[in-house]
NUGU-928352 format. One record per residue (C-alpha): residue in three letters; residue number from 1; x, y, z. Coordinates in pm, whole numbers, plus 50000, padded with zeros to 5 digits. Each point is the difference from the previous one (the first is absolute). Layout:
BEGIN
+-----+-----+-------+-------+-------+
|   r |   k |  east | north |    up |
+-----+-----+-------+-------+-------+
| ALA | NUM |     X |     Y |     Z |
...
+-----+-----+-------+-------+-------+
This chain:
BEGIN
+-----+-----+-------+-------+-------+
|   r |   k |  east | north |    up |
+-----+-----+-------+-------+-------+
| MET |   1 | 50000 | 50000 | 50000 |
| LYS |   2 | 50135 | 50343 | 49907 |
| PRO |   3 | 50106 | 50215 | 50299 |
| THR |   4 | 49762 | 50284 | 49905 |
| LYS |   5 | 49706 | 49761 | 49975 |
| LEU |   6 | 50091 | 49838 | 50330 |
| ILE |   7 | 50008 | 50338 | 50173 |
| PHE |   8 | 49663 | 50101 | 49853 |
| ARG |   9 | 49855 | 49662 | 50092 |
| ARG |  10 | 50109 | 50042 | 50360 |
| ILE |  11 | 49850 | 50348 | 50009 |
| LEU |  12 | 49669 | 49859 | 49870 |
| ASN |  13 | 50017 | 49725 | 50261 |
| ALA |  14 | 50050 | 50254 | 50276 |
| LEU |  15 | 49708 | 50211 | 49874 |
| ALA |  16 | 49777 | 49692 | 49973 |
| ARG |  17 | 50085 | 49898 | 50356 |
| LEU |  18 | 49930 | 50352 | 50121 |
| VAL |  19 | 49662 | 50034 | 49825 |
| THR |  20 | 49877 | 49653 | 50087 |
| GLY |  21 | 50121 | 50051 | 50356 |
| LEU |  22 | 49784 | 50312 | 50023 |
| ILE |  23 | 49681 | 49827 | 49890 |
| CYS |  24 | 50072 | 49659 | 50155 |
| LYS |  25 | 50143 | 49855 | 50319 |
| VAL |  26 | 50222 | 49756 | 49819 |
| ASP |  27 | 50100 | 49680 | 50177 |
| ALA |  28 | 50254 | 49854 | 49756 |
| ASP |  29 | 50301 | 49908 | 50212 |
| GLN |  30 | 49983 | 49640 | 49876 |
| LEU |  31 | 50113 | 50110 | 49655 |
| ALA |  32 | 50351 | 50013 | 50147 |
| ARG |  33 | 49998 | 49618 | 49982 |
| ILE |  34 | 50013 | 50008 | 49619 |
| PRO |  35 | 50354 | 49967 | 49856 |
| PRO |  36 | 50137 | 50315 | 49832 |
| GLU |  37 | 50099 | 49809 | 49685 |
| GLY |  38 | 49832 | 49755 | 49769 |
| PRO |  39 | 49911 | 49814 | 49806 |
| LEU |  40 | 49680 | 49976 | 50199 |
| ILE |  41 | 49629 | 50051 | 49947 |
| ILE |  42 | 49770 | 50183 | 50240 |
| ILE |  43 | 49631 | 49912 | 49970 |
| VAL |  44 | 49755 | 50236 | 50169 |
| ASN |  45 | 49622 | 50033 | 50013 |
| HIS |  46 | 49855 | 50290 | 49803 |
| VAL |  47 | 49752 | 50215 | 50193 |
| ASN |  48 | 50035 | 50343 | 49838 |
| PHE |  49 | 50260 | 50257 | 49892 |
| LEU |  50 | 50187 | 49994 | 50333 |
| GLU |  51 | 50210 | 49684 | 49961 |
| LEU |  52 | 50247 | 50165 | 49764 |
| PRO |  53 | 50078 | 50320 | 50196 |
| VAL |  54 | 49987 | 49826 | 50341 |
| ILE |  55 | 50182 | 49671 | 49943 |
| TYR |  56 | 50232 | 50070 | 49707 |
| PRO |  57 | 50199 | 50287 | 50163 |
| ARG |  58 | 50020 | 49821 | 50337 |
| THR |  59 | 50159 | 49684 | 49864 |
| PRO |  60 | 50371 | 50009 | 50092 |
| SER |  61 | 50131 | 50005 | 49644 |
| ASP |  62 | 50046 | 50219 | 49693 |
| LEU |  63 | 49951 | 49698 | 49774 |
| GLY |  64 | 49621 | 49988 | 49997 |
| ILE |  65 | 49806 | 49967 | 49676 |
| GLY |  66 | 49632 | 49924 | 49949 |
| TYR |  67 | 49693 | 49998 | 49778 |
| SER |  68 | 49707 | 50236 | 49952 |
| LYS |  69 | 49716 | 49989 | 49750 |
| ALA |  70 | 50086 | 50177 | 49675 |
| GLU |  71 | 49708 | 50244 | 50036 |
| ASN |  72 | 50167 | 50161 | 50302 |
| TRP |  73 | 50276 | 50134 | 49778 |
| SER |  74 | 49761 | 50261 | 49859 |
| ASN |  75 | 50011 | 50175 | 50339 |
| PRO |  76 | 50303 | 50241 | 50004 |
| ILE |  77 | 50062 | 49960 | 50374 |
| TYR |  78 | 49993 | 49621 | 49977 |
| ARG |  79 | 50222 | 50016 | 49691 |
| LEU |  80 | 50264 | 50204 | 50188 |
| LEU |  81 | 49997 | 49756 | 50290 |
| PHE |  82 | 49998 | 49691 | 49780 |
| ARG |  83 | 50296 | 50107 | 49790 |
| ASN |  84 | 50215 | 50059 | 50306 |
| TRP |  85 | 49872 | 49697 | 50190 |
| ASP |  86 | 50055 | 49776 | 49695 |
| VAL |  87 | 49636 | 49895 | 49984 |
| ILE |  88 | 49912 | 49782 | 49698 |
| PRO |  89 | 49671 | 50067 | 49816 |
| ILE |  90 | 49793 | 49684 | 49965 |
| GLU |  91 | 49689 | 49923 | 49795 |
| ARG |  92 | 49745 | 49823 | 50218 |
| GLU |  93 | 49763 | 49870 | 49733 |
| ALA |  94 | 50234 | 49720 | 49891 |
| VAL |  95 | 50333 | 49842 | 50091 |
| ASP |  96 | 50249 | 50282 | 49941 |
| VAL |  97 | 50308 | 49812 | 49883 |
| THR |  98 | 50207 | 50317 | 49957 |
| ALA |  99 | 49934 | 50114 | 50357 |
| MET | 100 | 50081 | 49655 | 50137 |
| ARG | 101 | 50322 | 49986 | 49801 |
| ARG | 102 | 50106 | 50337 | 50144 |
| GLY | 103 | 49927 | 49873 | 50350 |
| LEU | 104 | 50209 | 49688 | 49941 |
| GLU | 105 | 50286 | 50213 | 49864 |
| ALA | 106 | 49988 | 50216 | 50311 |
| LEU | 107 | 50014 | 49693 | 50224 |
| ALA | 108 | 50297 | 49868 | 49802 |
| GLU | 109 | 50173 | 50329 | 50083 |
| GLY | 110 | 49945 | 49944 | 50372 |
| ARG | 111 | 49702 | 50234 | 50035 |
| ILE | 112 | 49699 | 49974 | 50234 |
| LEU | 113 | 49674 | 49958 | 49808 |
| PHE | 114 | 49670 | 50106 | 50158 |
| ILE | 115 | 49687 | 49818 | 49877 |
| THR | 116 | 49634 | 50031 | 50103 |
| PRO | 117 | 49860 | 49657 | 49902 |
| GLU | 118 | 49637 | 50115 | 50020 |
| GLY | 119 | 50066 | 50232 | 49706 |
| THR | 120 | 49741 | 50259 | 50104 |
| ARG | 121 | 49905 | 50194 | 50311 |
| SER | 122 | 49760 | 49849 | 50251 |
| HIS | 123 | 49914 | 50341 | 50157 |
| ASP | 124 | 49851 | 49830 | 50307 |
| GLY | 125 | 50322 | 49821 | 50099 |
| ARG | 126 | 49864 | 49646 | 49962 |
| LEU | 127 | 50209 | 49764 | 49789 |
| GLN | 128 | 49888 | 49922 | 49646 |
| ARG | 129 | 50097 | 49691 | 49801 |
| GLY | 130 | 50358 | 50015 | 49880 |
| LYS | 131 | 50093 | 49992 | 49630 |
| PRO | 132 | 50258 | 49752 | 49868 |
| GLY | 133 | 50244 | 50245 | 49840 |
| VAL | 134 | 50206 | 50013 | 50319 |
| VAL | 135 | 50055 | 49623 | 49974 |
| LEU | 136 | 50162 | 50036 | 49658 |
| VAL | 137 | 50243 | 50262 | 50131 |
| ALA | 138 | 50087 | 49806 | 50316 |
| GLU | 139 | 50035 | 49671 | 49813 |
| HIS | 140 | 50224 | 50132 | 49723 |
| SER | 141 | 50218 | 50213 | 50228 |
| GLY | 142 | 50037 | 49756 | 50289 |
| ALA | 143 | 50009 | 50305 | 50229 |
| PRO | 144 | 49882 | 49970 | 50361 |
| VAL | 145 | 49662 | 50155 | 50075 |
| TRP | 146 | 49930 | 50219 | 50304 |
| PRO | 147 | 49629 | 50032 | 50091 |
| VAL | 148 | 49898 | 50344 | 50130 |
| ALA | 149 | 49654 | 50093 | 50127 |
| CYS | 150 | 49862 | 50347 | 50066 |
| TYR | 151 | 49673 | 50104 | 50160 |
| GLY | 152 | 49827 | 50309 | 50135 |
| GLY | 153 | 50055 | 50210 | 49688 |
| GLU | 154 | 49647 | 49935 | 49873 |
| ASN | 155 | 49884 | 50278 | 50235 |
| VAL | 156 | 50239 | 50268 | 49878 |
| MET | 157 | 49766 | 50216 | 49789 |
| GLU | 158 | 49731 | 50012 | 50267 |
| ASN | 159 | 50262 | 50084 | 50263 |
| ILE | 160 | 50153 | 50278 | 49790 |
| LYS | 161 | 49657 | 50165 | 49979 |
| ARG | 162 | 49980 | 49984 | 50379 |
| LEU | 163 | 50360 | 50127 | 50036 |
| LYS | 164 | 50089 | 49674 | 50172 |
| ARG | 165 | 50315 | 49794 | 49944 |
| THR | 166 | 49951 | 49642 | 49885 |
| ASP | 167 | 50152 | 49705 | 50184 |
| TYR | 168 | 50194 | 49815 | 49731 |
| HIS | 169 | 50157 | 49664 | 50079 |
| VAL | 170 | 50258 | 49806 | 49798 |
| VAL | 171 | 50082 | 49638 | 50091 |
| VAL | 172 | 50285 | 49801 | 49846 |
| GLY | 173 | 49987 | 49621 | 49989 |
| ASN | 174 | 50267 | 49734 | 49953 |
| PRO | 175 | 50134 | 49960 | 49644 |
| PHE | 176 | 49949 | 49695 | 49781 |
| SER | 177 | 50093 | 49866 | 49658 |
| LEU | 178 | 49797 | 49806 | 49744 |
| ASP | 179 | 50062 | 49629 | 49962 |
| THR | 180 | 49844 | 49868 | 49680 |
| GLU | 181 | 50272 | 49754 | 49899 |
| GLY | 182 | 49858 | 49708 | 49804 |
| VAL | 183 | 49651 | 50148 | 49992 |
| LYS | 184 | 49819 | 50089 | 49677 |
| ILE | 185 | 49878 | 50354 | 50056 |
| THR | 186 | 49643 | 50015 | 49874 |
| SER | 187 | 49773 | 50301 | 50044 |
| ALA | 188 | 49836 | 49825 | 50297 |
| ILE | 189 | 50338 | 49936 | 50167 |
| ARG | 190 | 50106 | 50358 | 49934 |
| GLN | 191 | 49684 | 50127 | 50168 |
| GLN | 192 | 50061 | 49768 | 50296 |
| ILE | 193 | 50349 | 50142 | 50037 |
| VAL | 194 | 49883 | 50362 | 49998 |
| ASP | 195 | 49730 | 49906 | 50251 |
| GLU | 196 | 50270 | 49851 | 50223 |
| MET | 197 | 50198 | 50324 | 49968 |
| MET | 198 | 49691 | 50206 | 50085 |
| TYR | 199 | 49931 | 49788 | 50307 |
| GLN | 200 | 50348 | 50095 | 50121 |
| ILE | 201 | 49887 | 50364 | 49987 |
| ALA | 202 | 49664 | 49913 | 50159 |
| THR | 203 | 50170 | 49850 | 50306 |
| LEU | 204 | 50162 | 50338 | 50071 |
| LEU | 205 | 49665 | 50183 | 50003 |
| PRO | 206 | 49731 | 50020 | 50268 |
| PRO | 207 | 49722 | 49750 | 49910 |
| GLU | 208 | 49756 | 50269 | 49886 |
| TYR | 209 | 50239 | 50100 | 49717 |
| ARG | 210 | 50062 | 49653 | 49855 |
| GLY | 211 | 49710 | 50015 | 49755 |
| ALA | 212 | 50024 | 49726 | 49735 |
| TYR | 213 | 50264 | 49829 | 50216 |
| SER | 214 | 49810 | 50003 | 50330 |
| ASP | 215 | 49991 | 49625 | 50061 |
| LEU | 216 | 50354 | 49897 | 50088 |
| GLU | 217 | 49884 | 49638 | 50027 |
| ASP | 218 | 49966 | 49998 | 49620 |
| ALA | 219 | 50354 | 50128 | 49953 |
| THR | 220 | 50298 | 49797 | 49878 |
| ASP | 221 | 50369 | 50073 | 49953 |
| ASP | 222 | 50086 | 49700 | 49780 |
| TYR | 223 | 50203 | 50203 | 49750 |
| LEU | 224 | 50172 | 50232 | 50247 |
| THR | 225 | 50325 | 49930 | 50182 |
| PHE | 226 | 50122 | 50177 | 50312 |
| GLU | 227 | 50333 | 50005 | 50178 |
| SER | 228 | 49841 | 49758 | 50246 |
| PRO | 229 | 49645 | 49856 | 50033 |
| GLY | 230 | 49944 | 50216 | 50306 |
| HIS | 231 | 50055 | 50313 | 49794 |
| SER | 232 | 49680 | 49953 | 49799 |
| ASN | 233 | 49778 | 50298 | 50075 |
| LEU | 234 | 49698 | 49776 | 49944 |
| ARG | 235 | 50104 | 49744 | 50259 |
| SER | 236 | 50084 | 50270 | 50252 |
| ALA | 237 | 49657 | 50164 | 49953 |
| ARG | 238 | 49821 | 49666 | 50044 |
| GLN | 239 | 50189 | 49934 | 50322 |
| VAL | 240 | 49898 | 50343 | 50133 |
| GLU | 241 | 49634 | 49941 | 49910 |
| GLN | 242 | 49999 | 49655 | 50158 |
| SER | 243 | 50147 | 50132 | 50325 |
| ALA | 244 | 49759 | 50295 | 50017 |
+-----+-----+-------+-------+-------+
């Protein structure tokens, strides 16, 4: 990254932290767990516009890169931010091979790729069904995946009107990798894998935010590998629920 761009990026990060800190009480200390260098993938649930300016500048790295729908590039403010935050435009109506290739290239360079598997905002904070594009990127890159969950931001617009700061929470889970060796990846298997990835996010959320992934008894982690079995976010959440 060119020195001038790096300086401008850090200035934008500082401004984003300042502005989001004014409108939100941000609880994001767990982001410090994420390594400063890649290749690695961060998957995060998509509630509204806040994930980018809250999470992106608070991740301890200058190597972040992510996706945003192509329509957002028509907004001059977004365009300024995206160019300096290395955000990749992505078409949502079909599999965007060009965008995926750029993400894989970034991972090959040791970057940190942010992906919102739901593909669109939930607005109410409850998880929607994940889309399989993230599986293609994780499978072809072999990069470890860090699940990140955020909640509380669904109230931001109402709170701004009331001149009230929003409690915004960010939770970081244990990382995992995909293990599909010897398995023919059909569309059904790919959907199962993204569902397993989404359940890893769901376990980090309070139950009322889990949405399409509310029933942890239906969850599997057959295609995910962790540093140790005890590191599975799903297994940890089940143990907590059983002891409650």
